N, C-alpha and C positions, 0 to 999 in steps of 0.2 A: 459468810463461806469457809469451806475448812480448808487448812491446808494444804494437802495434797489436791483439791480438786481447782485449786487455786493455778499450783504448780503445773498440772496437767494443759490448764488452759494455756498458764505462760509459755511449753513446751510446745504446743500446739501451734502457736501463733509465731515461734522459732519457727520450726518445720514447715511453715511457711512461708516465712522471709528468705527462707534458702532457695528457695523456687528457682527466682531469678538469679542470673548471671551475675556473679560475684565480681567487685572488681579487688576485694579481697577475703583470703580464707580464716577467718577465726577458732582457734584453739588454744585450749584451755588446759592449763598443768598446774596440778597440787603438789604442791611440793611443802616439806620444813625451812621457809624464810624463814624462822627467829626460832627461839628454846636454846635445847644444849646440841642440837644438829643445823645448827643456822648455817654454818660454815660449807658444809656439806650441800645443802641444800641453795643456796649461792653459788659455788660450781657447776650444779648442774645448773643451774638457771642461766650461765654466762654460756655453753656447751653450748644450750637449747638455742640460742640467742645467736651464737656463730653459727650454726644452719642453718635457723633464719635469712641470716644476714648471705651465707653461701645460693640458699636458692633463690634468693629475691636480689641480686646479682649474677655476674656474668663473672666464673672464675674460674681460669683453667686450671681443674683437680678433674681427677678422674671419680666423679662421686655421683652417686644419682640427684640431677638436677640442679647440678651446677654450673653449667654450661647455658647461656639464654638465662635471661630474668626470666623469673617467678616463672607460675605454670605455663603449660605452654599448652596443655590442654583446657584451662578454663581460661583462654586468653591473653595469658599475663600474668594472671592475678597473683595477688603477692601475698604473701603470708602475713599474719600478727597473730603474737603468740599472750595469752592474756591469764597471768600467773596467778593462781591464791595457795595464799600460806594456811599449811595444817597444822602449823605449832604441833606433831606429834602424836594429833590426839585422834584417832578412830572417827569418833563423830562430827569432829571439827571436817575429816575429809570429807564425808556423807556429805553434808551438807554444804560444803563448797562447789562439789561436782555439782549438785544439783543447785547451787546460782550460778554455775559460768553458762550451765546448759539452759536456764531460764532463763538468765537477764542479760549473758554477755552472748549468747545463740551463738554457743559454741559448732563448730561441727565437729568436731572429736574432743576428746582428754586425752593425757597424758598423763604420767601419777606410777607409782608414789614415794616412791624408795621405802620409806618401812612397810613391809609387806602386810603389817597388820591394818594399816590406812590404807592401803590401795585395794583391800581385802572388802573394806566399806567402800571408799569411793566407785571400787568399780561395779559392787553394788546396783548404786547410782545408777550407774551409766547404763547397765541390765535391764534397770526398769525403766529408765526414760528411751531407751533401745537407742543410744549412740555411740561408735563404737570407742574403744577406751584401748589404749596403747602402753604397755609396761615394760618400759627397759631396764629395770633394774632393779627392782624386789625378786625373788628368790624362793620362797617358798614355795612348794613342789604341789600344795593342797592351791594355791591361785589358779593352776589349770585341770584341775581334778573336779570344777564345781560345773560344767555343762555348760557353761557361758557360750553362747552364740558372739558378743561381742566384745570381748574381751582375746586380746593379741599379745605374746609377748615372745620379745629377742633374745632376754639372755637368756643362760643358762640356767638348771637349778639347782637348788644344793644337796637335792639326790646325786645329781652329776660329781658334782663338786665332790662331793663325802666320797663318793668309790674313787675317784681321783687320787686323793687324800691314799687309800688304803693300797691303789697301785703305785703309787710314786714308795712308800712304804717299804712295799715286793723289792723295786727294782732294785732299792740303798740295800735293801737285804745280798742281795745277788751279787752288792759293791762292798759286802763285808759289813755295813753300818747294823749288824738286825737288833729290832725293837722287836720285844716281846707283849709290852705294854702300853692303853693308852690310860689319859684322864680326860674325861671331859670338865670343860668351864662355861657355861651360854648363860646370858640375858635369857631372861626368864617371858619373851613376847613371841610372836608366832615364828618371828626369824628363828631366833635359838631352839626354842624348843623342838620346832623341828629338825634343825641344824638335828641336835642329838638322836633326834629318833634316827636316824640316816649314818649316824657314824657309829650308831651302833648297832643296827645289819650290816655294814660291812667288815664292820672289827670282827665280829660272827662269822660272816661267810669268810673272813680272809686269815682268820684264826688268830686274833692279838687281845688279851685278856681287856673288859673293861675294868679296872681297879679303882675309880671317881667317878660320880656321877653329881658335879654341881651346879647347880640352875641358881641365881642370884637374880637379884630387882635392877634393872640395867640407871633406876637413876638413883642406886646406893654411893652414901658416899665414903662407906666405909667397906673394904672386903678381906680383911683381916681373917676373920674365922675358914673364911671362904680359901685359903691363899694356904691357910692351917693344915685345913683338910688334904689338899692336893701333896703339901707339902709329908705327910701324915703316910699319904697312900703311895712313893714314891712310883709316879707313871716312868718307862719311858719317854713317849711323847707327850704333849697338853693340845690337846685339840681345843680351840676356843673362838666362839663365835659371841662378840661384842661390838655395838657402837661405839661411837670417838672419846665422848668422858669416861668409861666403862675399861674401852680398852687401854689409855690414860692412866689410868687408878693401878688399873692390875699392874701392869707393868711396874710404876713405882713399890707397890707394897708385895709381889716377887723379890725386889731388889732389897726390900728392907728387912723382909722374913728368909731370904737365901733361899728362896725354893726356886732349881736351876734344873729341868729336866734334861732329855738328850736333845731336845726341837721342841719347836712349837710351832703348830702346824695354823694358824688365824684363816679363820671364814668370811675374808673380805673384809668388809663394811671399815670398822672402825681404822682396824690395821692398815688404813690404804689409806685414810683422810688425809688431806692436806695438812692438816695440823697433827699429826703424827708424831714423827720423826720429831720436826722442829719442838715438843714440847717433852720430849724424853731422850732428846738427842742420843748419846754413844748406845747408851742402856734400849735401844731399838733394834741395835747391828744382831745380827741370826736369823730373827724372826722369819719366819718362812710365812707367806701366806698366797690362797689360791686369788685366783684375777683372773682376768678377763683382759687383761690389756698392759703393756707397758712399752714406754718411751723408746724403748732399748728397739722396739720390734721396727723403728723406721732404720734401723739400719741393715733389715731386707725387702721393707717398704717402704718407699718415701714421699709417699703420703702422708705418714702417719707422723715424720717428724714436720713436714709441709703445711700440716691442721696442727699441731703443738704449736709452732710459731706465730700461727693467727690466733692461738686461744690468749698463748701470752700478752701478744699486741691488743688486744679487744680488755683481756684485765684489765693490764697496764692505763690505759686508756679509762675505762668504768668505774676500777674501784681500788683505782691508784697504785696497786702492785700489780707485775708481772706471772702469772700462776701456770705451773706446767698439769695437761690434763692429768688425768687417777682414771682408772677402771671405770668410777663411778660417772665422773664427767665425761669420759667417750660412749659412754652406755648411752646415756641421755641425747648424746649429738647424731649418734646409730640412730635412735628409735625415732627422734623427730625428721629425719629425713625418710627414713622407710616410711611412716607415717603420710607427709608430702609428696613423697612416690605413688602410693597405692591413692592418695585424694586427686592426686595430679592424670593417671591411668584410668579411673572413675570418669572424669571428665566433666565431675559435678558434685555438687557438699551435698547431696542427699543421703542421708546415715545406712537408705539399705545396700545404694551402690560402692561409698565409700570400703561398707562392712566385705560385700564380694568383692573390691581389689583388695584390700590387707589379704582375704582365704588366698588372693589367686598371688601372690608375690613370690619371686624369686629371683632372690637379686644374687650375683654370683660375689666369691670371697673378696676377688682384687675391684671390686666395686665399694670398701667398704674400709676402717682404720682397725678394723676389730681383725685377731688370730685366727675370724673362724669361716668354712669353709663356706656361709653364705649366709641366706636367709629365708627360707621358708617355713611356713607355719605347717602344722599337722591338721589335716582336717577334721578331726574331731577336737582336738584340748588345743589348739589352738598356740600351742607351742611350737619353738621355733625347733626344728629337726639337726641343724646344720651347725649350731656354734660349741666352741666347746672353750675351753680352761686350762689355764697355766700357772706352775709357781712360781713365785716369785722369793728373792731371799733381800733384807737389807742389809746390805753393806756400806761403811761411810759413807751412811747416812740417805745410801739412793738403793731404789726397788729394782735390781740384778735376774733378770729371767734365767731360772737354773734347770726347770719341767715344762715341759717332756726334754729330753737330752737333746733332741734335735734341733733344736729352736734353741738353747741354752745359750746366753752370752755372756758368763759367768761359769766357771768352780763352785757346787756346793761346799760351801761349810758347816761341819760337822763333826762332834757334837757342839754345842755349843760351851764358850768357856766359862768357867765363874766367874761372878759379877767380880768386876772389876781389874779381869786381868784379859 
């Protein structure tokens, strides 16, 4: 018997097992739990587990399914999440997604942070006709494939890239004019997609691209790349890096004395919880796109309440109290959106869950994000109500600086010389 035939038989049996009213609903989550992105993956895991706790217990918060225990339209069924480690490898993400469906009998899948892994894992879900909720991968290509079973809550790199140039235009009005930009990006789907959209919007907004530098995300030396940037002298650097390369590039910029007026980072490694501790004061002044910031709690109290629960959970499970960041916050919301759809479906039949996802309409005040809500485009299944913010690292903390009407701190521009 071929592997594909055996897999099809197993999936058919799994679908049959779903017909009965469940006492628990099992969701599969494919994330990088080991390797270079293990810290990010485990922050995501903690956030998803917290969201599960909120659904399963009766907690007084203005969030979907927080009040009451379990899924009410499924007789109070509890959620359980089975995690799988893709180790940053697309082929591993695909095989783990298949395993979760065929062996763990999951009703739906979540994942997978890395855009290139999300691409393959969601291909498996599409073939097996299982709903796949993506909360944290930003490659615009993921929602241009015509998939029926793929849904994404986070805004995309297209939107984030355009936001950078709107911000630069606003800074011009404040007398902080930049004329040229340099691009630096890791060369997987995430970084290469980012570079395409940044070039498009640079042209549209009238900024010259003086450097276009791609690199291997697993590189251990970035001297030549930083030297190229230094020689090009961009006013602003636009950077898309994962954690280890964000740390390495910052250290290398200091060693080689490369200092543009500003660094605009595309989230990812620059907001990972280990970035600031790794580079210390050298992180100050970096601006990153974000989808969330703890400071939002000043205007939205539920943000602080959820972060307090997250700190309590990570202290208990990992021995260290950790604040949420944009990535873990998105994963938290993603689980609640998926749980809400399963509950409204009143079933764990995949087609009913898929239809419920298409009908999702969650208001912004029921989220911890600065979004207008969650509502999926009927064709692409991209959330149409998301939006981004910009944060700047100031004294080791991420301060909201844009849009200006949401700002909690004054922006600092330009970056001071190293050591100043």
